[in-house]
Predicted model as a PDB file, atoms N, CA, C, CB and O in Angstrom, pLDDT in the B-factor column:
MODEL        1                                                                  
ATOM      1  N   MET A   1      90.499 -60.839  75.275  1.00 88.00           N  
ATOM      2  CA  MET A   1      89.346 -61.893  74.887  1.00 88.00           C  
ATOM      3  C   MET A   1      90.206 -63.208  74.924  1.00 88.00           C  
ATOM      4  CB  MET A   1      88.547 -61.610  73.235  1.00 88.00           C  
ATOM      5  O   MET A   1      91.286 -62.966  74.386  1.00 88.00           O  
ATOM      6  N   LYS A   2      90.142 -64.335  75.299  1.00 95.00           N  
ATOM      7  CA  LYS A   2      90.836 -65.568  74.516  1.00 95.00           C  
ATOM      8  C   LYS A   2      89.319 -66.667  74.155  1.00 95.00           C  
ATOM      9  CB  LYS A   2      92.293 -66.512  75.802  1.00 95.00           C  
ATOM     10  O   LYS A   2      88.349 -66.552  74.905  1.00 95.00           O  
ATOM     11  N   ALA A   3      89.272 -67.619  73.042  1.00 97.00           N  
ATOM     12  CA  ALA A   3      88.547 -68.096  72.820  1.00 97.00           C  
ATOM     13  C   ALA A   3      89.079 -69.440  72.706  1.00 97.00           C  
ATOM     14  CB  ALA A   3      87.991 -67.523  72.040  1.00 97.00           C  
ATOM     15  O   ALA A   3      90.212 -69.387  72.227  1.00 97.00           O  
ATOM     16  N   ARG A   4      88.716 -70.594  72.951  1.00 98.00           N  
ATOM     17  CA  ARG A   4      89.286 -71.830  72.699  1.00 98.00           C  
ATOM     18  C   ARG A   4      87.879 -72.728  71.657  1.00 98.00           C  
ATOM     19  CB  ARG A   4      89.753 -72.599  74.432  1.00 98.00           C  
ATOM     20  O   ARG A   4      86.656 -72.715  71.802  1.00 98.00           O  
ATOM     21  N   VAL A   5      88.666 -73.344  70.758  1.00 98.00           N  
ATOM     22  CA  VAL A   5      88.135 -73.993  69.442  1.00 98.00           C  
ATOM     23  C   VAL A   5      88.288 -75.109  69.711  1.00 98.00           C  
ATOM     24  CB  VAL A   5      88.709 -73.724  68.146  1.00 98.00           C  
ATOM     25  O   VAL A   5      89.321 -75.434  70.295  1.00 98.00           O  
ATOM     26  N   ILE A   6      87.280 -76.098  69.365  1.00 98.00           N  
ATOM     27  CA  ILE A   6      87.789 -78.286  69.896  1.00 98.00           C  
ATOM     28  C   ILE A   6      86.856 -78.280  68.615  1.00 98.00           C  
ATOM     29  CB  ILE A   6      86.951 -79.623  72.077  1.00 98.00           C  
ATOM     30  O   ILE A   6      85.678 -77.926  68.578  1.00 98.00           O  
ATOM     31  N   VAL A   7      87.507 -78.671  67.748  1.00 98.00           N  
ATOM     32  CA  VAL A   7      87.213 -79.230  66.314  1.00 98.00           C  
ATOM     33  C   VAL A   7      87.585 -81.107  66.397  1.00 98.00           C  
ATOM     34  CB  VAL A   7      88.440 -78.237  65.011  1.00 98.00           C  
ATOM     35  O   VAL A   7      88.587 -81.658  66.852  1.00 98.00           O  
ATOM     36  N   MET A   8      86.630 -81.578  65.913  1.00 98.00           N  
ATOM     37  CA  MET A   8      86.372 -83.240  65.967  1.00 98.00           C  
ATOM     38  C   MET A   8      85.896 -83.481  64.978  1.00 98.00           C  
ATOM     39  CB  MET A   8      85.519 -83.890  66.957  1.00 98.00           C  
ATOM     40  O   MET A   8      85.191 -82.684  64.358  1.00 98.00           O  
ATOM     41  N   LEU A   9      86.284 -85.100  64.456  1.00 98.00           N  
ATOM     42  CA  LEU A   9      85.895 -85.417  62.903  1.00 98.00           C  
ATOM     43  C   LEU A   9      84.262 -85.928  63.727  1.00 98.00           C  
ATOM     44  CB  LEU A   9      87.172 -86.987  61.760  1.00 98.00           C  
ATOM     45  O   LEU A   9      84.064 -86.183  64.914  1.00 98.00           O  
ATOM     46  N   LYS A  10      83.054 -85.938  62.275  1.00 98.00           N  
ATOM     47  CA  LYS A  10      81.780 -85.804  62.642  1.00 98.00           C  
ATOM     48  C   LYS A  10      82.127 -86.940  62.739  1.00 98.00           C  
ATOM     49  CB  LYS A  10      80.618 -85.261  61.981  1.00 98.00           C  
ATOM     50  O   LYS A  10      83.112 -87.565  62.346  1.00 98.00           O  
ATOM     51  N   ASP A  11      80.598 -87.362  63.708  1.00 95.00           N  
ATOM     52  CA  ASP A  11      80.476 -88.944  64.233  1.00 95.00           C  
ATOM     53  C   ASP A  11      80.027 -89.557  62.274  1.00 95.00           C  
ATOM     54  CB  ASP A  11      78.656 -89.236  65.961  1.00 95.00           C  
ATOM     55  O   ASP A  11      79.674 -88.884  61.306  1.00 95.00           O  
ATOM     56  N   GLY A  12      80.223 -90.778  62.392  1.00 95.00           N  
ATOM     57  CA  GLY A  12      80.498 -91.537  61.297  1.00 95.00           C  
ATOM     58  C   GLY A  12      81.812 -91.525  60.109  1.00 95.00           C  
ATOM     59  O   GLY A  12      82.036 -92.234  59.128  1.00 95.00           O  
ATOM     60  N   VAL A  13      82.463 -90.474  60.665  1.00 97.00           N  
ATOM     61  CA  VAL A  13      83.813 -90.623  59.722  1.00 97.00           C  
ATOM     62  C   VAL A  13      84.810 -91.171  60.237  1.00 97.00           C  
ATOM     63  CB  VAL A  13      84.386 -89.458  59.254  1.00 97.00           C  
ATOM     64  O   VAL A  13      85.134 -91.006  61.413  1.00 97.00           O  
ATOM     65  N   LEU A  14      85.422 -91.896  59.413  1.00 97.00           N  
ATOM     66  CA  LEU A  14      86.567 -93.029  59.950  1.00 97.00           C  
ATOM     67  C   LEU A  14      87.564 -91.898  60.793  1.00 97.00           C  
ATOM     68  CB  LEU A  14      87.589 -94.035  58.387  1.00 97.00           C  
ATOM     69  O   LEU A  14      87.429 -90.678  60.878  1.00 97.00           O  
ATOM     70  N   ASP A  15      88.459 -92.665  61.291  1.00 97.00           N  
ATOM     71  CA  ASP A  15      89.216 -91.658  62.626  1.00 97.00           C  
ATOM     72  C   ASP A  15      90.234 -92.447  62.367  1.00 97.00           C  
ATOM     73  CB  ASP A  15      88.635 -91.565  64.470  1.00 97.00           C  
ATOM     74  O   ASP A  15      90.067 -93.489  63.002  1.00 97.00           O  
ATOM     75  N   PRO A  16      91.358 -92.481  61.657  1.00 97.00           N  
ATOM     76  CA  PRO A  16      92.534 -93.633  61.563  1.00 97.00           C  
ATOM     77  C   PRO A  16      93.497 -92.895  62.804  1.00 97.00           C  
ATOM     78  CB  PRO A  16      93.474 -93.783  59.687  1.00 97.00           C  
ATOM     79  O   PRO A  16      93.848 -93.696  63.670  1.00 97.00           O  
ATOM     80  N   GLN A  17      93.822 -91.903  62.937  1.00 97.00           N  
ATOM     81  CA  GLN A  17      94.476 -91.240  64.097  1.00 97.00           C  
ATOM     82  C   GLN A  17      93.909 -92.054  65.347  1.00 97.00           C  
ATOM     83  CB  GLN A  17      94.122 -89.562  64.171  1.00 97.00           C  
ATOM     84  O   GLN A  17      94.741 -92.702  65.982  1.00 97.00           O  
ATOM     85  N   GLY A  18      92.850 -92.083  65.682  1.00 97.00           N  
ATOM     86  CA  GLY A  18      92.089 -92.597  67.084  1.00 97.00           C  
ATOM     87  C   GLY A  18      92.091 -94.205  67.089  1.00 97.00           C  
ATOM     88  O   GLY A  18      91.924 -94.925  68.073  1.00 97.00           O  
ATOM     89  N   ASP A  19      92.308 -94.579  65.838  1.00 97.00           N  
ATOM     90  CA  ASP A  19      92.181 -96.102  65.682  1.00 97.00           C  
ATOM     91  C   ASP A  19      93.903 -96.487  66.361  1.00 97.00           C  
ATOM     92  CB  ASP A  19      91.816 -96.653  63.670  1.00 97.00           C  
ATOM     93  O   ASP A  19      94.252 -97.140  67.345  1.00 97.00           O  
ATOM     94  N   ALA A  20      94.585 -95.829  65.438  1.00 98.00           N  
ATOM     95  CA  ALA A  20      96.110 -96.107  65.742  1.00 98.00           C  
ATOM     96  C   ALA A  20      96.432 -95.719  67.517  1.00 98.00           C  
ATOM     97  CB  ALA A  20      97.159 -94.956  64.557  1.00 98.00           C  
ATOM     98  O   ALA A  20      97.048 -96.484  68.258  1.00 98.00           O  
ATOM     99  N   ILE A  21      95.886 -94.437  67.926  1.00 98.00           N  
ATOM    100  CA  ILE A  21      96.080 -94.516  69.302  1.00 98.00           C  
ATOM    101  C   ILE A  21      95.409 -95.624  70.120  1.00 98.00           C  
ATOM    102  CB  ILE A  21      95.702 -93.331  69.796  1.00 98.00           C  
ATOM    103  O   ILE A  21      96.083 -96.243  70.944  1.00 98.00           O  
ATOM    104  N   ARG A  22      94.047 -95.917  69.923  1.00 97.00           N  
ATOM    105  CA  ARG A  22      93.584 -97.374  70.670  1.00 97.00           C  
ATOM    106  C   ARG A  22      94.230 -98.304  70.512  1.00 97.00           C  
ATOM    107  CB  ARG A  22      92.433 -97.938  70.379  1.00 97.00           C  
ATOM    108  O   ARG A  22      94.447 -99.032  71.481  1.00 97.00           O  
ATOM    109  N   HIS A  23      94.869 -98.672  68.999  1.00 97.00           N  
ATOM    110  CA  HIS A  23      95.913 -99.872  69.454  1.00 97.00           C  
ATOM    111  C   HIS A  23      96.992 -99.138  69.692  1.00 97.00           C  
ATOM    112  CB  HIS A  23      96.285-101.091  68.383  1.00 97.00           C  
ATOM    113  O   HIS A  23      96.434 -98.838  70.747  1.00 97.00           O  
ATOM    114  N   ALA A  24      97.700 -98.728  69.725  1.00 98.00           N  
ATOM    115  CA  ALA A  24      98.725 -98.547  70.811  1.00 98.00           C  
ATOM    116  C   ALA A  24      98.461 -98.588  72.561  1.00 98.00           C  
ATOM    117  CB  ALA A  24      99.240 -97.210  70.478  1.00 98.00           C  
ATOM    118  O   ALA A  24      99.139 -98.946  73.523  1.00 98.00           O  
ATOM    119  N   LEU A  25      97.432 -98.155  72.417  1.00 98.00           N  
ATOM    120  CA  LEU A  25      97.319 -98.083  74.147  1.00 98.00           C  
ATOM    121  C   LEU A  25      96.994 -99.464  74.449  1.00 98.00           C  
ATOM    122  CB  LEU A  25      96.025 -96.986  74.862  1.00 98.00           C  
ATOM    123  O   LEU A  25      97.453 -99.937  75.489  1.00 98.00           O  
ATOM    124  N   GLY A  26      96.100-100.348  73.518  1.00 97.00           N  
ATOM    125  CA  GLY A  26      96.018-101.896  73.425  1.00 97.00           C  
ATOM    126  C   GLY A  26      97.124-102.594  73.879  1.00 97.00           C  
ATOM    127  O   GLY A  26      97.023-103.444  74.763  1.00 97.00           O  
ATOM    128  N   ALA A  27      98.438-102.230  73.211  1.00 97.00           N  
ATOM    129  CA  ALA A  27      99.751-102.574  72.973  1.00 97.00           C  
ATOM    130  C   ALA A  27     100.703-102.473  74.372  1.00 97.00           C  
ATOM    131  CB  ALA A  27     100.248-101.621  71.812  1.00 97.00           C  
ATOM    132  O   ALA A  27     101.559-103.223  74.841  1.00 97.00           O  
ATOM    133  N   MET A  28     100.146-101.205  74.796  1.00 98.00           N  
ATOM    134  CA  MET A  28     101.019-101.217  76.273  1.00 98.00           C  
ATOM    135  C   MET A  28     100.484-101.479  77.338  1.00 98.00           C  
ATOM    136  CB  MET A  28     101.587-100.079  76.673  1.00 98.00           C  
ATOM    137  O   MET A  28     100.962-100.998  78.366  1.00 98.00           O  
ATOM    138  N   GLY A  29      99.283-102.359  77.393  1.00 97.00           N  
ATOM    139  CA  GLY A  29      98.431-102.899  78.413  1.00 97.00           C  
ATOM    140  C   GLY A  29      97.111-102.234  78.752  1.00 97.00           C  
ATOM    141  O   GLY A  29      96.248-102.740  79.469  1.00 97.00           O  
ATOM    142  N   PHE A  30      97.036-100.929  78.105  1.00 97.00           N  
ATOM    143  CA  PHE A  30      95.754-100.272  78.467  1.00 97.00           C  
ATOM    144  C   PHE A  30      94.886-101.194  77.905  1.00 97.00           C  
ATOM    145  CB  PHE A  30      95.515 -98.798  77.954  1.00 97.00           C  
ATOM    146  O   PHE A  30      94.873-101.041  76.684  1.00 97.00           O  
ATOM    147  N   ASP A  31      93.772-102.555  78.467  1.00 94.00           N  
ATOM    148  CA  ASP A  31      92.942-103.230  77.388  1.00 94.00           C  
ATOM    149  C   ASP A  31      91.491-102.900  77.585  1.00 94.00           C  
ATOM    150  CB  ASP A  31      93.125-104.799  77.400  1.00 94.00           C  
ATOM    151  O   ASP A  31      90.548-103.486  77.053  1.00 94.00           O  
ATOM    152  N   GLY A  32      91.425-101.749  78.532  1.00 95.00           N  
ATOM    153  CA  GLY A  32      89.798-100.564  78.909  1.00 95.00           C  
ATOM    154  C   GLY A  32      89.256-100.021  77.564  1.00 95.00           C  
ATOM    155  O   GLY A  32      88.069 -99.998  77.238  1.00 95.00           O  
ATOM    156  N   VAL A  33      90.187 -99.640  76.919  1.00 97.00           N  
ATOM    157  CA  VAL A  33      89.755 -98.655  75.894  1.00 97.00           C  
ATOM    158  C   VAL A  33      88.851 -99.188  74.294  1.00 97.00           C  
ATOM    159  CB  VAL A  33      91.234 -97.945  75.524  1.00 97.00           C  
ATOM    160  O   VAL A  33      89.456 -99.900  73.492  1.00 97.00           O  
ATOM    161  N   GLU A  34      88.338 -99.029  74.196  1.00 96.00           N  
ATOM    162  CA  GLU A  34      86.930 -99.182  73.219  1.00 96.00           C  
ATOM    163  C   GLU A  34      87.348 -98.841  71.827  1.00 96.00           C  
ATOM    164  CB  GLU A  34      85.586 -98.074  73.660  1.00 96.00           C  
ATOM    165  O   GLU A  34      87.516 -99.529  70.821  1.00 96.00           O  
ATOM    166  N   GLY A  35      87.484 -97.338  72.125  1.00 96.00           N  
ATOM    167  CA  GLY A  35      87.320 -96.243  71.022  1.00 96.00           C  
ATOM    168  C   GLY A  35      88.179 -94.867  70.999  1.00 96.00           C  
ATOM    169  O   GLY A  35      88.015 -94.327  72.093  1.00 96.00           O  
ATOM    170  N   VAL A  36      88.764 -94.338  70.432  1.00 97.00           N  
ATOM    171  CA  VAL A  36      89.104 -93.301  70.724  1.00 97.00           C  
ATOM    172  C   VAL A  36      89.246 -92.411  69.513  1.00 97.00           C  
ATOM    173  CB  VAL A  36      90.104 -93.458  71.453  1.00 97.00           C  
ATOM    174  O   VAL A  36      89.748 -92.704  68.428  1.00 97.00           O  
ATOM    175  N   ARG A  37      88.637 -91.111  69.953  1.00 97.00           N  
ATOM    176  CA  ARG A  37      88.341 -90.163  68.477  1.00 97.00           C  
ATOM    177  C   ARG A  37      89.370 -88.955  68.861  1.00 97.00           C  
ATOM    178  CB  ARG A  37      86.365 -89.458  68.207  1.00 97.00           C  
ATOM    179  O   ARG A  37      89.268 -88.240  69.858  1.00 97.00           O  
ATOM    180  N   GLN A  38      90.312 -88.886  67.928  1.00 97.00           N  
ATOM    181  CA  GLN A  38      91.644 -87.472  67.889  1.00 97.00           C  
ATOM    182  C   GLN A  38      90.345 -86.520  67.675  1.00 97.00           C  
ATOM    183  CB  GLN A  38      93.257 -87.378  66.172  1.00 97.00           C  
ATOM    184  O   GLN A  38      89.227 -86.805  67.245  1.00 97.00           O  
ATOM    185  N   GLY A  39      90.920 -85.217  68.153  1.00 97.00           N  
ATOM    186  CA  GLY A  39      90.628 -83.902  67.450  1.00 97.00           C  
ATOM    187  C   GLY A  39      91.873 -83.039  67.761  1.00 97.00           C  
ATOM    188  O   GLY A  39      93.033 -83.291  68.084  1.00 97.00           O  
ATOM    189  N   LYS A  40      91.107 -81.842  67.514  1.00 97.00           N  
ATOM    190  CA  LYS A  40      92.263 -80.519  68.081  1.00 97.00           C  
ATOM    191  C   LYS A  40      91.865 -79.385  68.571  1.00 97.00           C  
ATOM    192  CB  LYS A  40      93.132 -79.919  67.068  1.00 97.00           C  
ATOM    193  O   LYS A  40      90.819 -78.949  68.089  1.00 97.00           O  
ATOM    194  N   VAL A  41      92.519 -78.596  69.609  1.00 98.00           N  
ATOM    195  CA  VAL A  41      92.072 -77.413  70.023  1.00 98.00           C  
ATOM    196  C   VAL A  41      93.264 -76.506  69.638  1.00 98.00           C  
ATOM    197  CB  VAL A  41      91.658 -77.418  71.524  1.00 98.00           C  
ATOM    198  O   VAL A  41      94.480 -76.693  69.577  1.00 98.00           O  
ATOM    199  N   ILE A  42      92.269 -75.212  69.348  1.00 98.00           N  
ATOM    200  CA  ILE A  42      92.809 -73.839  68.644  1.00 98.00           C  
ATOM    201  C   ILE A  42      92.575 -73.002  69.923  1.00 98.00           C  
ATOM    202  CB  ILE A  42      91.876 -73.204  67.101  1.00 98.00           C  
ATOM    203  O   ILE A  42      91.510 -72.937  70.538  1.00 98.00           O  
ATOM    204  N   GLU A  43      93.670 -72.405  70.213  1.00 98.00           N  
ATOM    205  CA  GLU A  43      93.190 -71.282  71.560  1.00 98.00           C  
ATOM    206  C   GLU A  43      93.452 -69.835  70.892  1.00 98.00           C  
ATOM    207  CB  GLU A  43      94.348 -71.446  73.263  1.00 98.00           C  
ATOM    208  O   GLU A  43      94.563 -69.843  70.363  1.00 98.00           O  
ATOM    209  N   LEU A  44      93.003 -68.989  70.791  1.00 98.00           N  
ATOM    210  CA  LEU A  44      92.725 -67.522  70.290  1.00 98.00           C  
ATOM    211  C   LEU A  44      92.852 -66.440  71.103  1.00 98.00           C  
ATOM    212  CB  LEU A  44      91.488 -67.369  69.850  1.00 98.00           C  
ATOM    213  O   LEU A  44      91.942 -65.865  71.700  1.00 98.00           O  
ATOM    214  N   ASP A  45      93.929 -66.201  71.105  1.00 97.00           N  
ATOM    215  CA  ASP A  45      93.933 -64.603  71.995  1.00 97.00           C  
ATOM    216  C   ASP A  45      93.317 -63.599  70.997  1.00 97.00           C  
ATOM    217  CB  ASP A  45      95.718 -63.921  72.464  1.00 97.00           C  
ATOM    218  O   ASP A  45      93.793 -63.383  69.883  1.00 97.00           O  
ATOM    219  N   LEU A  46      92.243 -63.021  71.485  1.00 97.00           N  
ATOM    220  CA  LEU A  46      91.783 -61.626  70.339  1.00 97.00           C  
ATOM    221  C   LEU A  46      92.000 -60.557  71.051  1.00 97.00           C  
ATOM    222  CB  LEU A  46      90.111 -61.457  69.767  1.00 97.00           C  
ATOM    223  O   LEU A  46      92.472 -60.383  72.174  1.00 97.00           O  
ATOM    224  N   ALA A  47      91.431 -59.594  69.931  1.00 97.00           N  
ATOM    225  CA  ALA A  47      91.539 -58.178  70.515  1.00 97.00           C  
ATOM    226  C   ALA A  47      89.767 -57.814  71.086  1.00 97.00           C  
ATOM    227  CB  ALA A  47      92.210 -56.931  69.052  1.00 97.00           C  
ATOM    228  O   ALA A  47      88.760 -58.412  70.707  1.00 97.00           O  
ATOM    229  N   ASP A  48      89.843 -56.580  72.156  1.00 94.00           N  
ATOM    230  CA  ASP A  48      88.742 -56.931  72.941  1.00 94.00           C  
ATOM    231  C   ASP A  48      87.558 -56.176  71.638  1.00 94.00           C  
ATOM    232  CB  ASP A  48      88.836 -56.161  74.817  1.00 94.00           C  
ATOM    233  O   ASP A  48      87.842 -55.172  70.985  1.00 94.00           O  
ATOM    234  N   GLY A  49      86.495 -56.810  71.538  1.00 93.00           N  
ATOM    235  CA  GLY A  49      85.411 -56.157  70.514  1.00 93.00           C  
ATOM    236  C   GLY A  49      85.125 -57.851  69.407  1.00 93.00           C  
ATOM    237  O   GLY A  49      84.192 -58.207  68.686  1.00 93.00           O  
ATOM    238  N   THR A  50      86.393 -58.468  69.772  1.00 95.00           N  
ATOM    239  CA  THR A  50      86.052 -59.639  68.485  1.00 95.00           C  
ATOM    240  C   THR A  50      85.382 -60.678  69.565  1.00 95.00           C  
ATOM    241  CB  THR A  50      87.738 -60.459  67.422  1.00 95.00           C  
ATOM    242  O   THR A  50      85.816 -61.270  70.554  1.00 95.00           O  
ATOM    243  N   GLY A  51      83.711 -60.593  68.685  1.00 93.00           N  
ATOM    244  CA  GLY A  51      82.949 -61.160  69.302  1.00 93.00           C  
ATOM    245  C   GLY A  51      82.547 -62.958  68.827  1.00 93.00           C  
ATOM    246  O   GLY A  51      83.269 -63.383  67.924  1.00 93.00           O  
ATOM    247  N   GLU A  52      81.724 -63.732  69.252  1.00 94.00           N  
ATOM    248  CA  GLU A  52      81.615 -64.782  68.931  1.00 94.00           C  
ATOM    249  C   GLU A  52      80.673 -64.691  67.698  1.00 94.00           C  
ATOM    250  CB  GLU A  52      81.291 -65.526  69.997  1.00 94.00           C  
ATOM    251  O   GLU A  52      80.032 -65.721  67.488  1.00 94.00           O  
ATOM    252  N   GLU A  53      80.519 -63.922  67.063  1.00 96.00           N  
ATOM    253  CA  GLU A  53      80.107 -64.325  65.566  1.00 96.00           C  
ATOM    254  C   GLU A  53      81.312 -64.842  64.809  1.00 96.00           C  
ATOM    255  CB  GLU A  53      79.495 -63.043  64.719  1.00 96.00           C  
ATOM    256  O   GLU A  53      81.452 -65.907  64.207  1.00 96.00           O  
ATOM    257  N   GLU A  54      82.580 -63.308  65.074  1.00 97.00           N  
ATOM    258  CA  GLU A  54      83.726 -63.422  64.380  1.00 97.00           C  
ATOM    259  C   GLU A  54      84.305 -64.667  63.872  1.00 97.00           C  
ATOM    260  CB  GLU A  54      84.533 -62.918  65.054  1.00 97.00           C  
ATOM    261  O   GLU A  54      84.651 -65.165  62.801  1.00 97.00           O  
ATOM    262  N   VAL A  55      84.237 -65.061  65.624  1.00 97.00           N  
ATOM    263  CA  VAL A  55      85.036 -66.722  65.653  1.00 97.00           C  
ATOM    264  C   VAL A  55      84.691 -67.657  64.841  1.00 97.00           C  
ATOM    265  CB  VAL A  55      84.875 -67.532  66.878  1.00 97.00           C  
ATOM    266  O   VAL A  55      85.499 -68.359  64.232  1.00 97.00           O  
ATOM    267  N   ARG A  56      83.210 -67.764  64.749  1.00 98.00           N  
ATOM    268  CA  ARG A  56      82.624 -68.833  64.295  1.00 98.00           C  
ATOM    269  C   ARG A  56      83.035 -68.655  62.914  1.00 98.00           C  
ATOM    270  CB  ARG A  56      81.162 -68.955  64.588  1.00 98.00           C  
ATOM    271  O   ARG A  56      83.772 -69.522  62.444  1.00 98.00           O  
ATOM    272  N   ALA A  57      82.619 -67.496  62.049  1.00 98.00           N  
ATOM    273  CA  ALA A  57      83.398 -67.328  60.860  1.00 98.00           C  
ATOM    274  C   ALA A  57      84.790 -67.731  60.329  1.00 98.00           C  
ATOM    275  CB  ALA A  57      83.420 -66.292  60.790  1.00 98.00           C  
ATOM    276  O   ALA A  57      85.111 -67.997  59.171  1.00 98.00           O  
ATOM    277  N   MET A  58      85.518 -67.714  61.418  1.00 98.00           N  
ATOM    278  CA  MET A  58      87.076 -68.196  61.547  1.00 98.00           C  
ATOM    279  C   MET A  58      86.985 -69.639  61.335  1.00 98.00           C  
ATOM    280  CB  MET A  58      87.842 -67.874  63.069  1.00 98.00           C  
ATOM    281  O   MET A  58      87.641 -70.170  60.439  1.00 98.00           O  
ATOM    282  N   CYS A  59      86.085 -70.418  62.234  1.00 98.00           N  
ATOM    283  CA  CYS A  59      85.892 -71.304  62.276  1.00 98.00           C  
ATOM    284  C   CYS A  59      85.601 -72.227  61.061  1.00 98.00           C  
ATOM    285  CB  CYS A  59      85.290 -71.165  63.004  1.00 98.00           C  
ATOM    286  O   CYS A  59      86.207 -73.237  60.705  1.00 98.00           O  
ATOM    287  N   GLU A  60      84.465 -71.592  60.490  1.00 98.00           N  
ATOM    288  CA  GLU A  60      83.770 -71.715  58.988  1.00 98.00           C  
ATOM    289  C   GLU A  60      84.673 -71.695  57.483  1.00 98.00           C  
ATOM    290  CB  GLU A  60      82.761 -70.393  58.892  1.00 98.00           C  
ATOM    291  O   GLU A  60      84.463 -72.354  56.464  1.00 98.00           O  
ATOM    292  N   ARG A  61      85.687 -70.739  57.752  1.00 98.00           N  
ATOM    293  CA  ARG A  61      86.116 -70.508  56.678  1.00 98.00           C  
ATOM    294  C   ARG A  61      87.629 -71.288  56.892  1.00 98.00           C  
ATOM    295  CB  ARG A  61      86.001 -68.954  56.350  1.00 98.00           C  
ATOM    296  O   ARG A  61      88.031 -71.846  55.872  1.00 98.00           O  
ATOM    297  N   LEU A  62      88.476 -71.389  58.044  1.00 98.00           N  
ATOM    298  CA  LEU A  62      89.333 -72.092  57.856  1.00 98.00           C  
ATOM    299  C   LEU A  62      89.677 -73.334  59.139  1.00 98.00           C  
ATOM    300  CB  LEU A  62      90.296 -71.142  57.536  1.00 98.00           C  
ATOM    301  O   LEU A  62      90.029 -74.509  59.033  1.00 98.00           O  
ATOM    302  N   LEU A  63      89.447 -72.633  60.121  1.00 98.00           N  
ATOM    303  CA  LEU A  63      89.960 -73.775  61.184  1.00 98.00           C  
ATOM    304  C   LEU A  63      89.205 -74.925  61.388  1.00 98.00           C  
ATOM    305  CB  LEU A  63      90.082 -73.273  62.522  1.00 98.00           C  
ATOM    306  O   LEU A  63      89.494 -75.832  62.168  1.00 98.00           O  
ATOM    307  N   ALA A  64      88.367 -74.870  60.768  1.00 98.00           N  
ATOM    308  CA  ALA A  64      87.627 -76.760  60.768  1.00 98.00           C  
ATOM    309  C   ALA A  64      87.032 -76.902  59.234  1.00 98.00           C  
ATOM    310  CB  ALA A  64      85.838 -77.093  62.192  1.00 98.00           C  
ATOM    311  O   ALA A  64      86.362 -76.057  58.641  1.00 98.00           O  
ATOM    312  N   ASN A  65      87.444 -78.164  58.760  1.00 98.00           N  
ATOM    313  CA  ASN A  65      86.342 -78.459  57.727  1.00 98.00           C  
ATOM    314  C   ASN A  65      85.082 -79.049  57.864  1.00 98.00           C  
ATOM    315  CB  ASN A  65      86.776 -79.153  56.906  1.00 98.00           C  
ATOM    316  O   ASN A  65      84.982 -80.236  58.171  1.00 98.00           O  
ATOM    317  N   THR A  66      83.936 -78.207  57.630  1.00 98.00           N  
ATOM    318  CA  THR A  66      82.867 -78.820  57.961  1.00 98.00           C  
ATOM    319  C   THR A  66      82.044 -79.441  57.464  1.00 98.00           C  
ATOM    320  CB  THR A  66      82.408 -78.364  58.324  1.00 98.00           C  
ATOM    321  O   THR A  66      80.901 -79.709  57.834  1.00 98.00           O  
ATOM    322  N   VAL A  67      82.896 -79.839  56.126  1.00 98.00           N  
ATOM    323  CA  VAL A  67      82.095 -81.320  55.458  1.00 98.00           C  
ATOM    324  C   VAL A  67      82.463 -82.546  56.455  1.00 98.00           C  
ATOM    325  CB  VAL A  67      82.778 -81.819  53.649  1.00 98.00           C  
ATOM    326  O   VAL A  67      81.805 -83.583  56.541  1.00 98.00           O  
ATOM    327  N   ILE A  68      83.437 -82.291  57.067  1.00 98.00           N  
ATOM    328  CA  ILE A  68      84.047 -83.806  57.994  1.00 98.00           C  
ATOM    329  C   ILE A  68      84.098 -83.580  59.685  1.00 98.00           C  
ATOM    330  CB  ILE A  68      85.982 -84.215  57.482  1.00 98.00           C  
ATOM    331  O   ILE A  68      83.990 -84.280  60.691  1.00 98.00           O  
ATOM    332  N   GLU A  69      84.322 -82.195  59.355  1.00 98.00           N  
ATOM    333  CA  GLU A  69      84.430 -81.929  60.751  1.00 98.00           C  
ATOM    334  C   GLU A  69      83.402 -80.921  61.887  1.00 98.00           C  
ATOM    335  CB  GLU A  69      85.691 -81.415  60.706  1.00 98.00           C  
ATOM    336  O   GLU A  69      82.911 -80.031  61.193  1.00 98.00           O  
ATOM    337  N   SER A  70      82.947 -80.780  63.311  1.00 98.00           N  
ATOM    338  CA  SER A  70      82.486 -80.292  63.850  1.00 98.00           C  
ATOM    339  C   SER A  70      83.473 -79.607  64.969  1.00 98.00           C  
ATOM    340  CB  SER A  70      81.587 -80.996  64.016  1.00 98.00           C  
ATOM    341  O   SER A  70      84.637 -79.924  65.213  1.00 98.00           O  
ATOM    342  N   TYR A  71      82.726 -78.637  65.546  1.00 98.00           N  
ATOM    343  CA  TYR A  71      83.252 -77.253  66.295  1.00 98.00           C  
ATOM    344  C   TYR A  71      82.760 -76.552  67.228  1.00 98.00           C  
ATOM    345  CB  TYR A  71      83.370 -76.345  65.604  1.00 98.00           C  
ATOM    346  O   TYR A  71      81.722 -75.895  67.158  1.00 98.00           O  
ATOM    347  N   ARG A  72      83.405 -76.645  68.053  1.00 98.00           N  
ATOM    348  CA  ARG A  72      82.456 -75.600  69.167  1.00 98.00           C  
ATOM    349  C   ARG A  72      83.135 -74.746  70.124  1.00 98.00           C  
ATOM    350  CB  ARG A  72      81.522 -76.439  70.169  1.00 98.00           C  
ATOM    351  O   ARG A  72      84.061 -75.288  70.727  1.00 98.00           O  
ATOM    352  N   ILE A  73      82.904 -73.633  70.378  1.00 98.00           N  
ATOM    353  CA  ILE A  73      83.513 -72.479  71.038  1.00 98.00           C  
ATOM    354  C   ILE A  73      83.543 -72.470  71.987  1.00 98.00           C  
ATOM    355  CB  ILE A  73      83.208 -71.503  70.916  1.00 98.00           C  
ATOM    356  O   ILE A  73      82.370 -72.427  72.358  1.00 98.00           O  
ATOM    357  N   GLU A  74      84.380 -72.485  73.067  1.00 96.00           N  
ATOM    358  CA  GLU A  74      84.554 -71.777  74.563  1.00 96.00           C  
ATOM    359  C   GLU A  74      85.165 -70.382  74.736  1.00 96.00           C  
ATOM    360  CB  GLU A  74      85.468 -72.642  75.428  1.00 96.00           C  
ATOM    361  O   GLU A  74      86.341 -70.217  74.413  1.00 96.00           O  
ATOM    362  N   ALA A  75      84.285 -69.152  75.330  1.00 88.00           N  
ATOM    363  CA  ALA A  75      85.032 -68.068  75.259  1.00 88.00           C  
ATOM    364  C   ALA A  75      85.568 -68.176  77.014  1.00 88.00           C  
ATOM    365  CB  ALA A  75      84.061 -66.608  74.656  1.00 88.00           C  
ATOM    366  O   ALA A  75      84.928 -68.705  77.923  1.00 88.00           O  
ATOM    367  N   GLY A  76      86.600 -67.662  77.094  1.00 72.00           N  
ATOM    368  CA  GLY A  76      87.069 -67.894  78.485  1.00 72.00           C  
ATOM    369  C   GLY A  76      88.389 -66.327  78.800  1.00 72.00           C  
ATOM    370  O   GLY A  76      88.971 -66.217  79.879  1.00 72.00           O  
TER     371      GLY A  76                                                      
ENDMDL                                                                          
END                                                                             
């Protein structure tokens, strides 16, 4: 089984990397970008029988800093 975890900063948390990307895009002539939020995607190859509950535990304990980040799990 495969799972994809998408981790993003929570709303209200400053995103300096997103701001740097937005500024760089503007400098390259892409003036229509008003905001950028940068995150990460983690793809997991899981053994049969590994459920979403276990993936959620992985996120809570290691993959996401739940104080400032939110995450979602996509199975597939």
